N, C-alpha and C positions, 0 to 999 in steps of 0.2 A: 870804592864801596863794593862790597860783595853782593852778588845777586841773591835775593831771598829765595830760599828753596820752597818751591810751590808743590813739589811732589809730581810735577808734570815736566821735569827737565828733559825727559827722553823725547818730548815733542820737538826740542830744539837741538839736542845733542845726539848724533848718530851712535856714538859709543854708549851713551846711556840707554838708548833703545836696544842695542845689542845685548847689553847686560840684563835688561828686563826680559828679553826673549829667552835668554839663557836661564833666568830664574824660573820662568814658566815651564821650560823644558825639564828642569830639575824637579820641579814640583810634580809634573806629570809622571816622570820616571819613578819618583818615590811613592806616588799614590796611584800608580797605574791601575791596579785592580779595583780600587774604590771608584775612580773616574769612569772606567769602562762599565762597572756595575751600575752606576747611576744612569749613564747613557743608555745602557741596555734596558734598565727598568723603565725608563721614560719611553723608549720605543715600544716595549711590550704594552704599556698603558695606552699609547696612542693606537696601536694596532688592535688591542682588545676593545677599545671604545668603538671604533668604526666597525669592527667585526660584530660587536653586540648589536649595534644599530641595524646592521644588515640582517642579523638573525631575527631581531624583533620585527623588522619589516616583512620578512618572509613568513614568520609565524602569524603576523596580523593578516596577511593575505589569505592564509589558510583559515583563520578564525572567521573572517568575513564570509568566505565561501560556505562554511559550515553553519554560520549564524542565521543567514536570512531565510532559508527554508523553514526554520523553526519559528522565526518571527511571523511568517505568513500563517503558520498553523496556530500560533497564539492569537492572531487577529481573527482567525476563523473559529476561535474558542475550542480548538482541538488541544486542550491543555496537556493531557497526558503525553501525547506525541511531541508537542512543542517542548516540554520539559525534559522528557526522557529519550526522545528520538523515535524513529520509526523503522529502524533496521538499515536505512539508507543514509540518514543524517544522524549525528550523535545527540542532538537535543541541547537546549540552552544550558542545562546544568553541567553537562560535560564540556561545552565550549568555555563556560565561565571557569571551570576547574582547570582545564588544560591550557588555556591561553589568557589567564587572568592578568598577565603583565602587558598585554597588548591592548590597543584601543578597541578591537573587536571583542576581546574577552571581557573588557570592562563594560561594554555595552550589553553583553550577555548577562552580566550580573543584574543590570537594571531590568531587562525583560524577564529573567528568571524570577526576580522579586515580584513583578507584576503577575506572572502566572501562578506563583505560589499563593499570593494574596487572593486571587480568584478561587483557588482551591480551598481556601480557609486555613492554610498552613501559615499562620501569622508569624510565629517565631522564625521560621525558615525564611519567610519573605523579608522580615526585618534584617536578618543577617546579610542577605544578598544585597538589599538596597543600601545598607550601610557600607558595603564593600565597593559600591559604585561611587565614582566621583567624576565631575565634569565642570568645566568653566562655562558651559552652554547656558544661555539666558533662560531657557525653558526647562530643560531636562533635569538639571540638578534640583531646582525648586520643586519640580514634580516628584522627584524621588523623596525629598523631605516630606512632602504632603502625603505620599503613599505610606511612608513609615508612620506618620501620624494616623492614617486610616487604620493601619494594622493595630496600633495601640488602642485606638477607639474600640475596635472589635474585641480586644482583650479587656476592655473596660479599665484600661490604665490611662486615665484621663490626664493626669499630670504630664506623663511622658508624651502623650498625644499633643498636648498644648505646646510642649517644648519644640516639637518638630514642625507643627503648624507655624509657630513663630519663626523658625528658621526658614521655612518656605516663603513666608511673607516678607522677611528681611532680605532674602537673596535677590539682589538686583531688582528692586521693587519697580513695578510698572502698573499702568492703569488697566491692563488687559487681564492679568492673572492674580495680582496681589489681592484685590477685593475678595475673590473667592477663597483664597487661603485665610484671609482674616475672618471670613464667615465661619469657616471650619474651626478657627481658633476660638471665636466667641462661643460656639456651641460646646467645644471641649471645656472651656471655663465654666459654662453653665452646668455641665455634667459633673464637674469637679466641685461644684457648689462655691465657686469663686465668682460670685455675682458682680462684685465691683469691677473685677477685671473684664468680665463679659460685657458689661455696660460700657466700659471705657473702650473696648475693642469695637463695639457697635458705633460708638461716637467717631472713632478713627475712620471707619468706612464712610459714615455720613459726611464728615468734614473734608476728608482728603480725596474721596472718590465719589463725589456727589452725583456725577453723571453716570455712574455704573448701575447696572441692574441690581447689584447686591445692596445698594444704598436704600432702595425701596424696602427690601426685606429687613434690612438692619433697623430701620425706623420702627417697623411693626414688631419685630422681636424685642427690641429695646423697650417699647411701651408695655408689652406683655410682661417682661421681666420686672420692670420697675413697679408695675401694679402688683405682681406677685410678692415682691420684696416688701412693698408697703403694707400688704395684708398680713405678712408673717410677724 
């Protein structure tokens, strides 16, 4: 009985193995340029990846150094210098523009948005805060809420409500979520969406009964319900 051909005969037959190696050699010779090109391309990709990581790391160090003096000025309400620099440091706007792909540049987007919001430059604040992104429990939700604040100042209540909802939904917790829900309810009231406002007050009362906001939510809900009943 003949042995069934499994395609792995070379594992048992030295001559078959030699033939296989010759086939590989012939393939390489016939496709030498293609193979070398693929290998070279792979090496370039690997070197480029690690080179880019090193470059971003170096850029981030510079961004962090330039960022924090401006953050201190922002906290001291020296808004103009914080945003535009003081001749020694470039300011938040420049750091965000020059190093936007780094963690430091990303953080500069957030702080620039805060400063612009304080200056009453709401559209610019919204742009910078939208460019910021983070997986942090606190800061990303805070950025969403600040965008909501900017829209409230612009009397764009529907847009404000959208971002307050994002803030409330982002990694919900008992410490900050009730405050975002209060802002959301107020935005709904301003947008004349009273049913949604009452529902949001109820969420605070039921889900965050121990929070300080729950007391205010009960009061505002009662006032709103009375107003709606009179209309």
